[in-house]
Steps between C-alpha positions, in 0.01 A plus 500: 500500500556621856669171594719519192613851595572385853708207380687723257572752773623224730722367224655842444542553873652156536740567216610831653552329837686214336726733304574712808572198721698330228714806441577530870589131520718519190687801634552323832620177337698669226285355221333668206124486457384366164377775273123547480328421174359781288149403614603512866666838454189636327278373782722658765509831312121502454431438869755758608336758275153404627595527867723810508329821627516787254396863460130414537568347841695811597191703409292286734760539775466879475135460611594331827438685825207637699207673327165656586206504261152638439253273326181586314248231403207521257276209595235555230423752224313805627588442865735729696849358554629364828846585638759350725857560618773258594866408508715277283830332583712373214817295498706294256543125544673212321822688447341811351270315261152557646331800664263414787232749609291480818197728536323605820180702474126491566203466269135556594606528865669160484875435531663423168831334428651381178821361362641498151815408312640654184783377284645509152543184294818514294374216281160643399615863514200609706417600855276278713308562819288314755254637755309355794312661789264428789191585293548190287638148509612521138802627315521770235778467245608754243763568237619838384745717314670823608668785316652813654312470828161413348357150516196316371377177656240243405365302796282192532305382802189290565180701542330380823154578356538299180784262576651600166829678424473879491742744342643823638732745328728702726733792440771648719730800491815490712716780633772488765262602781149476353291254301157496337315172446166449326290190440235460231242222501455347156144398419385212283458746214859625543393835646710632788392667824734671745461311828801594716765767531794507741736791563821397672753719679829384643504530877742761632 
């Protein structure tokens, strides 16, 4: 399936390149390019729609900049929470399509750094996110939906204790200069437990 998508993407890219080069050549030589078939036109239109940044990408771009945060962590039920502070730098890449975030902090007296990417898929109509940090060699992936500054995410990562996929539900509330993020561990029985909370403020 992944190879098929890759080949399809290359075909669409090749067609766009061919059409662009052919048009330039035709204009230079004074010739007319043959009209594309209905199937070719539909393919071009679909890929243009899939690749063009929209309002959701503009929402992500509004989150770019420098931030500070306070984190609270509940390691186990009945135990007092731990806290940490840090900074986050965010920027847009790939022509305004993806938001990159880099975190610098400390946890349990050890330096902590992490990096994530967030985007919006025009085809599936959902947000996606990845996360990696120096406390793991794995990757967490998540998908989400947002409405009026409030988002809900469902993340999957491999539990290092069991080697099996574990689920986390996350929520976020976004304002121009402040954000609130929470993460809930989902147990085998479906019960949730608040495990992390982050309060962000835009750096002045």
